[in-house]
C-alpha positions as a Markdown table, in Angstrom:
| # | Residue | x | y | z |
|---|---|---|---|---|
| 1 | Met | -54.3 | -1.4 | -13.2 |
| 2 | Pro | -50.8 | -0.7 | -15.7 |
| 3 | Ala | -47.7 | -2.2 | -14.2 |
| 4 | Asp | -44.8 | 0.7 | -13.0 |
| 5 | Arg | -43.8 | 2.9 | -16.2 |
| 6 | Ser | -41.1 | 4.7 | -14.3 |
| 7 | Val | -38.1 | 2.5 | -15.4 |
| 8 | Arg | -38.8 | 2.9 | -18.9 |
| 9 | Met | -37.1 | 6.1 | -21.0 |
| 10 | Ser | -38.7 | 9.4 | -21.1 |
| 11 | Leu | -38.2 | 12.6 | -22.6 |
| 12 | Thr | -37.7 | 15.5 | -20.4 |
| 13 | Gly | -36.3 | 19.2 | -20.7 |
| 14 | Gly | -36.2 | 21.9 | -19.6 |
| 15 | Cys | -35.7 | 25.6 | -20.3 |
| 16 | Gln | -31.8 | 27.2 | -19.3 |
| 17 | Cys | -32.6 | 28.4 | -15.8 |
| 18 | Gly | -35.1 | 25.3 | -14.8 |
| 19 | Ala | -38.2 | 27.0 | -14.0 |
| 20 | Ile | -40.0 | 25.4 | -16.3 |
| 21 | Arg | -39.8 | 21.5 | -16.7 |
| 22 | Tyr | -41.6 | 19.0 | -19.3 |
| 23 | Glu | -42.1 | 15.3 | -19.5 |
| 24 | Ile | -43.1 | 13.8 | -22.9 |
| 25 | His | -45.1 | 10.9 | -22.5 |
| 26 | Gly | -45.9 | 10.1 | -25.9 |
| 27 | Glu | -43.8 | 8.9 | -29.0 |
| 28 | Pro | -42.8 | 12.0 | -30.5 |
| 29 | Leu | -44.4 | 12.3 | -33.8 |
| 30 | Gly | -41.2 | 13.7 | -36.1 |
| 31 | Phe | -37.9 | 15.7 | -35.7 |
| 32 | Ala | -36.6 | 18.3 | -37.8 |
| 33 | Arg | -33.6 | 20.5 | -38.5 |
| 34 | Cys | -34.6 | 23.9 | -39.8 |
| 35 | His | -32.9 | 26.2 | -41.4 |
| 36 | Cys | -34.5 | 29.3 | -42.0 |
| 37 | Thr | -34.1 | 32.3 | -40.9 |
| 38 | Asp | -36.4 | 32.5 | -37.6 |
| 39 | Cys | -34.7 | 29.4 | -36.0 |
| 40 | Gln | -31.4 | 31.1 | -36.8 |
| 41 | Arg | -32.2 | 34.3 | -34.6 |
| 42 | Gln | -33.8 | 32.6 | -32.2 |
| 43 | Ser | -31.4 | 30.2 | -31.9 |
| 44 | Gly | -28.6 | 32.3 | -32.2 |
| 45 | Ser | -26.8 | 29.7 | -34.1 |
| 46 | Ala | -27.2 | 28.0 | -37.5 |
| 47 | Phe | -30.3 | 26.1 | -37.8 |
| 48 | Gly | -32.9 | 24.9 | -34.6 |
| 49 | Leu | -34.0 | 21.5 | -34.0 |
| 50 | Ser | -37.8 | 20.9 | -33.7 |
| 51 | Leu | -39.1 | 18.0 | -32.4 |
| 52 | Tyr | -42.9 | 17.3 | -33.3 |
| 53 | Val | -44.8 | 15.7 | -30.4 |
| 54 | Ala | -49.0 | 15.5 | -30.3 |
| 55 | Pro | -50.2 | 18.6 | -27.9 |
| 56 | Gly | -51.8 | 15.6 | -25.2 |
| 57 | Asp | -48.3 | 14.3 | -24.6 |
| 58 | Val | -46.9 | 16.3 | -22.9 |
| 59 | Val | -46.7 | 17.5 | -18.9 |
| 60 | Trp | -45.2 | 20.9 | -18.0 |
| 61 | Thr | -44.5 | 22.7 | -14.8 |
| 62 | Gly | -43.9 | 26.1 | -14.4 |
| 63 | Glu | -45.8 | 29.4 | -16.0 |
| 64 | Met | -44.9 | 30.4 | -19.2 |
| 65 | Ser | -44.9 | 33.6 | -21.4 |
| 66 | Gln | -46.1 | 33.7 | -24.9 |
| 67 | Trp | -46.3 | 36.0 | -28.0 |
| 68 | Asn | -47.5 | 35.9 | -31.3 |
| 69 | Asp | -45.4 | 36.0 | -34.5 |
| 70 | Val | -46.1 | 35.2 | -38.1 |
| 71 | Ala | -44.0 | 32.4 | -39.0 |
| 72 | Ala | -41.4 | 32.3 | -42.3 |
| 73 | Ser | -44.1 | 30.1 | -43.8 |
| 74 | Gly | -46.8 | 32.9 | -43.6 |
| 75 | Arg | -48.6 | 30.6 | -40.3 |
| 76 | Lys | -49.5 | 32.3 | -37.6 |
| 77 | Val | -48.0 | 30.9 | -34.7 |
| 78 | Ile | -47.3 | 31.2 | -30.8 |
| 79 | Arg | -44.1 | 31.6 | -29.5 |
| 80 | Asp | -43.6 | 29.6 | -25.8 |
| 81 | Phe | -40.7 | 31.3 | -23.6 |
| 82 | Cys | -39.3 | 31.0 | -20.1 |
| 83 | Pro | -40.8 | 34.4 | -19.0 |
| 84 | Thr | -37.0 | 34.8 | -16.0 |
| 85 | Cys | -34.2 | 33.4 | -18.8 |
| 86 | Gly | -36.3 | 33.4 | -22.1 |
| 87 | Thr | -35.6 | 30.2 | -23.2 |
| 88 | Arg | -37.7 | 29.3 | -26.5 |
| 89 | Leu | -39.4 | 26.3 | -25.4 |
| 90 | Met | -42.1 | 25.4 | -28.4 |
| 91 | Asn | -43.8 | 26.8 | -31.4 |
| 92 | Arg | -47.2 | 25.7 | -32.2 |
| 93 | Arg | -49.8 | 26.5 | -35.2 |
| 94 | Ala | -52.3 | 29.4 | -33.4 |
| 95 | Glu | -55.0 | 27.9 | -35.3 |
| 96 | Gly | -54.1 | 24.6 | -33.5 |
| 97 | Gly | -53.4 | 21.2 | -35.0 |
| 98 | Asp | -52.5 | 17.4 | -34.3 |
| 99 | Phe | -49.2 | 18.6 | -32.8 |
| 100 | Leu | -46.5 | 21.2 | -31.9 |
| 101 | Ser | -43.0 | 22.0 | -32.3 |
| 102 | Leu | -40.4 | 21.3 | -29.3 |
| 103 | Lys | -37.6 | 23.4 | -29.3 |
| 104 | Ala | -35.5 | 19.8 | -28.7 |
| 105 | Gly | -32.1 | 21.7 | -28.1 |
| 106 | Thr | -34.5 | 22.0 | -24.3 |
| 107 | Leu | -34.1 | 18.1 | -24.2 |
| 108 | Asp | -32.6 | 16.7 | -21.1 |
| 109 | Pro | -28.8 | 15.2 | -21.6 |
| 110 | Gly | -28.6 | 11.5 | -23.1 |
| 111 | His | -31.9 | 11.2 | -25.0 |
| 112 | Asp | -30.3 | 9.4 | -28.2 |
| 113 | Leu | -32.6 | 11.0 | -30.8 |
| 114 | Met | -31.3 | 12.1 | -34.4 |
| 115 | Pro | -33.1 | 14.7 | -36.8 |
| 116 | Arg | -35.1 | 13.2 | -39.8 |
| 117 | Ala | -35.6 | 16.0 | -42.3 |
| 118 | Glu | -34.0 | 19.2 | -42.9 |
| 119 | Leu | -36.1 | 22.1 | -43.6 |
| 120 | Trp | -35.6 | 25.6 | -45.1 |
| 121 | Thr | -32.6 | 24.6 | -46.7 |
| 122 | Asp | -32.4 | 27.2 | -49.3 |
| 123 | Ser | -31.6 | 29.4 | -46.2 |
| 124 | Ala | -29.0 | 27.2 | -44.8 |
| 125 | Leu | -26.0 | 28.9 | -44.2 |
| 126 | Pro | -23.3 | 27.3 | -46.8 |
| 127 | Trp | -20.8 | 25.7 | -44.1 |
| 128 | Val | -23.5 | 23.5 | -43.1 |
| 129 | Pro | -23.4 | 20.2 | -44.3 |
| 130 | Leu | -27.5 | 18.5 | -44.8 |
| 131 | Ile | -27.8 | 15.5 | -43.1 |
| 132 | Ala | -27.2 | 12.3 | -45.7 |
| 133 | Asp | -30.3 | 10.0 | -46.7 |
| 134 | Val | -33.4 | 12.0 | -45.0 |
| 135 | Pro | -36.3 | 14.2 | -47.1 |
| 136 | Thr | -34.8 | 17.9 | -47.2 |
| 137 | Tyr | -36.9 | 20.5 | -48.2 |
| 138 | Pro | -36.1 | 24.1 | -49.4 |
| 139 | Gly | -38.7 | 25.8 | -47.1 |
| 140 | Gln | -41.8 | 24.8 | -45.4 |
| 141 | Pro | -42.6 | 21.3 | -45.9 |
| 142 | Gln | -46.6 | 21.6 | -47.4 |
| 143 | Asp | -48.1 | 18.5 | -45.0 |
| 144 | His | -45.4 | 16.2 | -42.7 |
| 145 | Glu | -46.3 | 12.9 | -43.8 |
| 146 | Ala | -42.7 | 12.4 | -45.4 |
| 147 | Leu | -41.5 | 13.5 | -42.9 |
| 148 | Arg | -43.5 | 11.5 | -40.6 |
| 149 | Ala | -42.8 | 8.1 | -42.1 |
| 150 | Ala | -38.8 | 8.7 | -42.3 |
| 151 | Trp | -38.9 | 9.6 | -38.4 |
| 152 | Ser | -40.6 | 6.1 | -38.0 |
| 153 | Asp | -38.9 | 3.7 | -40.0 |
| 154 | Trp | -35.5 | 4.9 | -38.3 |
| 155 | Arg | -37.2 | 4.9 | -34.3 |
| 156 | Arg | -38.5 | 1.2 | -35.9 |
| 157 | Gly | -35.1 | 0.8 | -36.6 |
| 158 | Lys | -34.0 | 0.9 | -33.2 |
| 159 | Thr | -36.1 | -1.8 | -32.5 |
| 160 | Leu | -35.0 | -3.8 | -34.8 |
| 161 | Ala | -31.5 | -3.3 | -34.0 |
| 162 | Phe | -31.7 | -4.4 | -30.3 |
| 163 | Tyr | -33.1 | -8.0 | -32.1 |
| 164 | Asp | -30.7 | -7.7 | -34.4 |
| 165 | Asp | -28.1 | -7.5 | -31.5 |
| 166 | Asn | -29.2 | -9.6 | -28.8 |
| 167 | Ala | -31.1 | -12.4 | -30.5 |
| 168 | Ala | -29.6 | -14.8 | -28.8 |
| 169 | Arg | -29.9 | -13.8 | -25.2 |
| 170 | Tyr | -33.8 | -12.7 | -26.3 |
| 171 | Ala | -33.6 | -16.3 | -27.5 |
| 172 | Asp | -32.5 | -17.8 | -24.2 |
| 173 | Tyr | -34.8 | -15.4 | -22.7 |
| 174 | Ser | -37.9 | -16.2 | -24.8 |
| 175 | Glu | -37.8 | -19.9 | -24.9 |
| 176 | Arg | -40.3 | -22.4 | -23.2 |
| 177 | Glu | -39.2 | -25.8 | -21.7 |
| 178 | Glu | -43.7 | -26.2 | -22.2 |
| 179 | Pro | -46.0 | -25.9 | -24.5 |
| 180 | His | -47.3 | -22.4 | -23.8 |
| 181 | Pro | -50.8 | -22.5 | -22.2 |
| 182 | Arg | -52.2 | -19.6 | -24.0 |
| 183 | Leu | -51.3 | -21.0 | -27.1 |
| 184 | Ser | -52.1 | -24.5 | -26.7 |
| 185 | Ala | -56.2 | -23.4 | -25.5 |
| 186 | Trp | -56.1 | -20.7 | -28.8 |
| 187 | Leu | -55.1 | -23.7 | -30.7 |
| 188 | Asp | -57.9 | -26.3 | -28.9 |
| 189 | Thr | -60.6 | -24.4 | -30.7 |
| 190 | Leu | -59.0 | -24.2 | -33.9 |
| 191 | Thr | -60.0 | -26.6 | -37.0 |
| 192 | Pro | -57.2 | -29.0 | -37.7 |
| 193 | Gly | -55.5 | -28.3 | -40.1 |
| 194 | Ser | -55.9 | -24.6 | -40.7 |
| 195 | Arg | -53.3 | -22.4 | -41.6 |
| 196 | Leu | -51.6 | -20.4 | -39.4 |
| 197 | Leu | -49.5 | -17.0 | -39.6 |
| 198 | Asp | -47.6 | -16.3 | -36.5 |
| 199 | Leu | -46.9 | -12.7 | -37.1 |
| 200 | Gly | -43.7 | -11.7 | -35.2 |
| 201 | Cys | -42.9 | -14.6 | -34.0 |
| 202 | Gly | -39.6 | -14.1 | -33.0 |
| 203 | Val | -37.7 | -16.9 | -32.1 |
| 204 | Gly | -39.9 | -19.3 | -33.7 |
| 205 | Trp | -41.5 | -20.9 | -30.7 |
| 206 | Ala | -45.2 | -20.7 | -31.5 |
| 207 | Thr | -44.8 | -21.4 | -35.0 |
| 208 | Ala | -42.9 | -25.2 | -33.6 |
| 209 | Gln | -45.9 | -25.0 | -31.3 |
| 210 | Met | -48.3 | -25.6 | -34.2 |
| 211 | Arg | -46.3 | -27.2 | -36.6 |
| 212 | Gln | -46.0 | -30.2 | -33.7 |
| 213 | Arg | -50.4 | -29.5 | -33.3 |
| 214 | Gly | -49.9 | -30.7 | -37.1 |
| 215 | Phe | -51.3 | -27.0 | -38.1 |
| 216 | Ala | -49.9 | -25.1 | -41.7 |
| 217 | Ala | -48.3 | -22.5 | -40.1 |
| 218 | Arg | -46.2 | -19.9 | -41.5 |
| 219 | Ala | -43.1 | -17.7 | -39.9 |
| 220 | Met | -42.6 | -13.7 | -40.4 |
| 221 | Asp | -40.8 | -10.8 | -38.2 |
| 222 | Gly | -39.2 | -8.6 | -39.5 |
| 223 | Ser | -35.3 | -9.3 | -37.5 |
| 224 | Arg | -32.6 | -10.8 | -39.4 |
| 225 | Gly | -31.3 | -12.1 | -36.0 |
| 226 | Leu | -34.4 | -13.3 | -34.0 |
| 227 | Ala | -34.7 | -15.2 | -38.0 |
| 228 | Glu | -31.4 | -16.5 | -37.2 |
| 229 | Gln | -32.6 | -18.2 | -33.7 |
| 230 | Ala | -35.8 | -19.6 | -34.8 |
| 231 | Lys | -33.6 | -21.1 | -37.9 |
| 232 | Gln | -31.3 | -22.6 | -35.2 |
| 233 | Arg | -33.4 | -23.7 | -32.5 |
| 234 | His | -36.3 | -24.8 | -33.8 |
| 235 | Gly | -35.6 | -25.5 | -37.7 |
| 236 | Val | -38.1 | -23.0 | -38.5 |
| 237 | Glu | -37.6 | -21.0 | -41.7 |
| 238 | Val | -38.9 | -17.2 | -41.4 |
| 239 | Glu | -39.9 | -14.8 | -44.1 |
| 240 | Leu | -37.9 | -11.3 | -44.0 |
| 241 | Val | -41.4 | -9.3 | -43.8 |
| 242 | Ser | -42.5 | -6.2 | -41.8 |
| 243 | Phe | -45.6 | -5.8 | -40.5 |
| 244 | Gly | -46.1 | -3.1 | -43.3 |
| 245 | Glu | -45.0 | -5.1 | -45.8 |
| 246 | Leu | -47.8 | -8.3 | -45.6 |
| 247 | Val | -49.7 | -8.2 | -49.1 |
| 248 | Glu | -50.7 | -12.3 | -48.4 |
| 249 | Lys | -54.8 | -12.1 | -49.5 |
| 250 | Ala | -57.1 | -14.6 | -47.6 |
| 251 | Ser | -54.6 | -17.0 | -47.3 |
| 252 | Phe | -54.7 | -17.7 | -43.4 |
| 253 | Asp | -57.7 | -18.9 | -41.3 |
| 254 | Ala | -55.7 | -17.6 | -38.1 |
| 255 | Val | -52.6 | -15.8 | -37.4 |
| 256 | Trp | -51.0 | -14.9 | -33.9 |
| 257 | Ala | -49.5 | -12.0 | -33.4 |
| 258 | Phe | -48.0 | -12.2 | -29.7 |
| 259 | Phe | -46.6 | -8.8 | -28.2 |
| 260 | Ser | -45.1 | -7.9 | -31.7 |
| 261 | Leu | -47.8 | -5.4 | -32.7 |
| 262 | Met | -47.0 | -3.6 | -29.9 |
| 263 | His | -43.5 | -2.3 | -31.0 |
| 264 | Ala | -45.4 | -0.3 | -34.2 |
| 265 | Pro | -46.3 | 3.3 | -33.8 |
| 266 | Arg | -49.6 | 4.2 | -33.2 |
| 267 | Asp | -50.4 | 6.2 | -36.6 |
| 268 | Arg | -49.6 | 2.8 | -37.7 |
| 269 | Met | -52.1 | 0.0 | -36.5 |
| 270 | Pro | -54.7 | 0.9 | -38.6 |
| 271 | Asp | -52.9 | -0.1 | -41.4 |
| 272 | His | -51.5 | -2.8 | -40.1 |
| 273 | Leu | -54.7 | -4.5 | -38.8 |
| 274 | Arg | -56.4 | -3.9 | -42.3 |
| 275 | Arg | -53.5 | -5.8 | -43.7 |
| 276 | Ile | -54.1 | -8.7 | -41.6 |
| 277 | Tyr | -57.5 | -8.4 | -42.2 |
| 278 | Asp | -57.2 | -8.9 | -45.8 |
| 279 | Ala | -54.3 | -11.8 | -45.4 |
| 280 | Met | -57.3 | -14.0 | -43.4 |
| 281 | Val | -60.5 | -15.6 | -45.1 |
| 282 | Pro | -63.6 | -14.7 | -43.6 |
| 283 | Gly | -64.4 | -15.5 | -40.1 |
| 284 | Gly | -60.7 | -16.1 | -39.7 |
| 285 | Arg | -59.3 | -16.0 | -35.9 |
| 286 | Leu | -56.7 | -13.0 | -34.7 |
| 287 | Tyr | -55.1 | -13.6 | -31.4 |
| 288 | Leu | -53.3 | -10.1 | -29.7 |
| 289 | Gly | -50.9 | -9.9 | -26.6 |
| 290 | Leu | -50.4 | -6.1 | -26.2 |
| 291 | Lys | -49.4 | -4.5 | -23.4 |
| 292 | Glu | -51.4 | -2.4 | -21.3 |
| 293 | Gly | -51.6 | 1.7 | -20.5 |
| 294 | Glu | -51.3 | 4.7 | -22.6 |
| 295 | Gly | -49.2 | 6.4 | -24.7 |
| 296 | Ala | -45.9 | 5.1 | -25.8 |
| 297 | Ala | -42.2 | 4.8 | -24.8 |
| 298 | Arg | -38.7 | 3.8 | -25.2 |
| 299 | Asp | -37.7 | 1.2 | -22.9 |
| 300 | Pro | -33.6 | 1.6 | -21.3 |
| 301 | Gln | -33.2 | -1.2 | -24.6 |
| 302 | Gly | -33.9 | 1.2 | -27.3 |
| 303 | Arg | -37.3 | -0.7 | -28.2 |
| 304 | Leu | -40.9 | 1.2 | -28.7 |
| 305 | Tyr | -43.6 | 0.3 | -27.1 |
| 306 | Thr | -46.8 | 1.7 | -28.0 |
| 307 | Tyr | -49.4 | 1.0 | -25.0 |
| 308 | Tyr | -53.8 | 0.6 | -25.9 |
| 309 | Thr | -56.2 | 0.3 | -22.9 |
| 310 | Glu | -59.5 | -2.4 | -23.5 |
| 311 | Thr | -61.7 | 0.5 | -24.9 |
| 312 | Glu | -59.1 | 2.1 | -27.5 |
| 313 | Leu | -58.4 | -1.8 | -28.4 |
| 314 | Arg | -62.0 | -2.2 | -28.8 |
| 315 | Arg | -62.6 | 0.5 | -31.6 |
| 316 | Arg | -59.6 | 0.4 | -33.2 |
| 317 | Leu | -60.3 | -3.6 | -33.9 |
| 318 | Asp | -64.0 | -2.7 | -34.5 |
| 319 | His | -63.2 | -0.1 | -36.8 |
| 320 | Gly | -60.6 | -3.2 | -38.8 |
| 321 | Gly | -63.8 | -5.8 | -39.0 |
| 322 | Phe | -62.9 | -7.7 | -36.2 |
| 323 | Glu | -65.4 | -8.7 | -33.4 |
| 324 | Val | -63.6 | -8.9 | -29.7 |
| 325 | Thr | -64.7 | -12.2 | -29.0 |
| 326 | Ala | -62.6 | -12.5 | -26.4 |
| 327 | Leu | -60.0 | -10.3 | -23.5 |
| 328 | Thr | -58.3 | -11.2 | -21.1 |
| 329 | Arg | -55.7 | -9.0 | -18.8 |
| 330 | Gly | -52.2 | -10.9 | -17.1 |
| 331 | Glu | -49.3 | -9.5 | -16.1 |
| 332 | Gly | -45.6 | -10.8 | -17.2 |
| 333 | Val | -41.9 | -9.7 | -16.6 |
| 334 | Ser | -39.9 | -7.9 | -19.9 |
| 335 | Phe | -36.3 | -8.4 | -21.3 |
| 336 | Asp | -34.7 | -6.8 | -18.7 |
| 337 | Gly | -36.7 | -7.4 | -15.6 |
| 338 | Thr | -39.4 | -4.8 | -16.3 |
| 339 | Pro | -43.2 | -5.8 | -14.8 |
| 340 | Thr | -45.9 | -5.2 | -17.3 |
| 341 | Ala | -49.3 | -5.3 | -17.5 |
| 342 | Asn | -50.9 | -7.0 | -20.4 |
| 343 | Leu | -54.1 | -7.3 | -22.5 |
| 344 | Tyr | -55.2 | -10.9 | -24.4 |
| 345 | Val | -57.8 | -10.6 | -27.4 |
| 346 | Glu | -59.0 | -12.8 | -29.1 |
| 347 | Ala | -61.2 | -11.7 | -32.4 |
| 348 | Thr | -63.1 | -13.0 | -35.3 |
| 349 | Arg | -62.4 | -11.6 | -38.9 |
| 350 | Gly | -66.5 | -10.1 | -40.2 |
């Protein structure tokens, strides 16, 4: 069973009178500030805040009212609000879609979110400065790809910021006095001298163990702070490469990704698996450690965790060209003491 997630940070909110409440169980898809005249009227202010979430990731309590409208973009939309206090809670396309627009001013305090796009800037009030270094659109964007990418990069940055700022403390937590039994067992199945990649290597303990066993191992991670700890503690030179920057072709006989891909947004997983596939030789071996569960969430340290069920993980690996050869479960404890339910997966590249 998945571990208790009650201590993890989730996004909650509600209307002004409290009759409507909601909780977001998945990672938001984007966050924008909108200057259209509709949002100005609705908010009674200079702009509106739109947090984009998948419809199935929000749990509502209370009964909302709604009215049908035509947005400034010309699209037919449904606008949901509290019938008691009139607070607007969300907008959604009448024809449906993969997201709804939650009115982010209704979030409970302490969420620490920042808009990463500016919409309808042509109607922005002249005394409102625009946010620097985010995508801007004079009207409605044709699609949300750039908006979502900017949001994902910012959210990913919060995870890296934790590891950079707490590298030494995290290294103390993750260090091992003895060889890791799961890594040892996996290495026993590989041909001596194989070329290995420790992807998301952290402080480098796994790379060090691989090299002690005589394997040609390379280490990659996106955190500069953890890379410095790997060099200090294990003499491991880490290549500062994020998952989306992996461009190796047929370079590795096996890839070890031990509780690293769990920090990637779910919609990036197909691309990450494709890059891993390309980096391996045919018949190459993959080892994954991930958290078991559903959805995605931020922990109290701000780190993104993406959870996977066995069914979803098997499907994604199959679509990515991998054959699962072994899957086991285990329990663990996170950096902050939170119990975790884990999936350990071995797969072979087709």
